[in-house]
N, C-alpha and C positions, 0 to 999 in steps of 0.2 A: 420424162422420168427415165432414170438410168436403170439398166438391167442389172440383175445380181452379178452376172459375169463381169461386167465392166467395173462395178464397185469392187469386186474381189481382185480384179487385175490391178486397179488403181492402188488398193491397199498393199498388194504384193510389191508393186513397183516402189511405193513409198518406203516399205520396210527394207527392200533390197538396197535402195540408194542410201538409206540411213545407216545400213550395215557396211557399205562398201569401204569406207576408210579403214575399218577394222580388218577387213579381208586383205587389204593391201599390206597392212602391217604384219599380218599373219603370214602372208606369202613371202614377204621380205625376210621374216625371221626363219621361215622354213628353208630358205635357200642360202642362209648365211653359212660361212665356213664352220662356225661353232656347231651349228645344228647338223651339218653334213658329217662332221667329225664324230659327233655322238652316234649318228646312224651307222657310220662305218665301224665304230667300236662294237656296236650291238651285232652287226652282220659278221664281223670277225669272230665273235664268240659263237654265233650260230654255225658258222662254217667249221670251226674246231669241233663242236659237239657232233655235227653231222659226220665229219670224217672219222670220228671215233666210234660211230655206230656200225651196225652190221651192214646197213644199206645206205652208204653216203649219198647225199643229194648233190651231184656234181653241178647242177644248175646254180647252186649258191656260189660256186667258184666264179662263174661268169658274172653274177651280180656283184661280187666283191671286186672283180677286175674293173668293172665299170665304176663302182663307188670309189675305188682308189684314184682312178683318173679324175672323176668329178670333183672330189674333195681337193686334190692337189691343184687342179685347174682353178677352182674357186679361190683358194688361198693365194695363188699367184696373181690372178687377174684382178680380183676385187679388193684384196688386202683387208678384208673385214674380219679377220681372226682377231678376237679380243683378248685371248689368253696371253700369258707371259712367254718370253723366249720364242718369239715368232720365227726367228731365223733358225733356231735349233729344231723347232717343230717341223719347219719346211724341209730342212736337211734330212731329218729322220724319216719324214714321209716320202721323200724322193728315194731314199735308200731302201725303204721297205717296198715301195712300188716296183723299183728296178729288180730287187731280189725276188719278189712275187712273180713278176713276169718271166724272169729267167729260170727260176727253180720250180714254180708251181704251174703257171699258165702254159709254159712250154710243153708240159706233159699232157695237155688237154687239146681237144679239137672243139673250138667254139663255133664252127661253121654250121653244123646241123642245128635244127631246133632244140634238140636235147644235147647237152654237153656230153662228149664221149672221150674216153681215154685214147691217147695215141697208141699205135701198135706197140706191143711189148711192155706197156706201162700198166701197173696194177694199182688198185686203190690204195694199197699199203705204201707204194712209192709216193703217191700224192700226199698221203697223210704225213709221212716222214718229212717230206720237203716243206710242207706247211708248218709242222712243228719246229722245224729248223729256224723259222722266222719268229718264233714266239718271244725269244729274249729281246729282240729289237722292238717288237710290238709292245711288250711290257714297258720298255723305256719310253716309248711314245705315249702310252697311257699315263705314265707319271708326269710327263711334260704337258700333255694336253688331254685332260679327261673328257672333254667334249660336253655337250648338253643333251 
């Protein structure tokens, strides 16, 4: 006679193995360039909203720095971007990433657990630098809306 625990475990294993192929497809979809680009767009919007607030969350800027790197790396290495004008999208993403690093990330210290402003930099300086990238980012949004 099987114990209730072994029956439950067998049922769980059967359900898990039956579900595994779907998980693999979901994982693949969630790591695609289209998906990452959509996540990047949403994060870009959140960063803009935060920088316009009275108390901006500078940690979002670190998250955006990482997301820009990840999205570009995925598009370059896997080539799984499915939208039109892939070369234009890559060029625009490279341009935005370089400008972000030079104009925004350079004003921040990412080394401590909480992102800090470099000496002499104000939140207003960071907001102005970020807003200076908005026109290029809007062009990227029209080229590659993401998912």
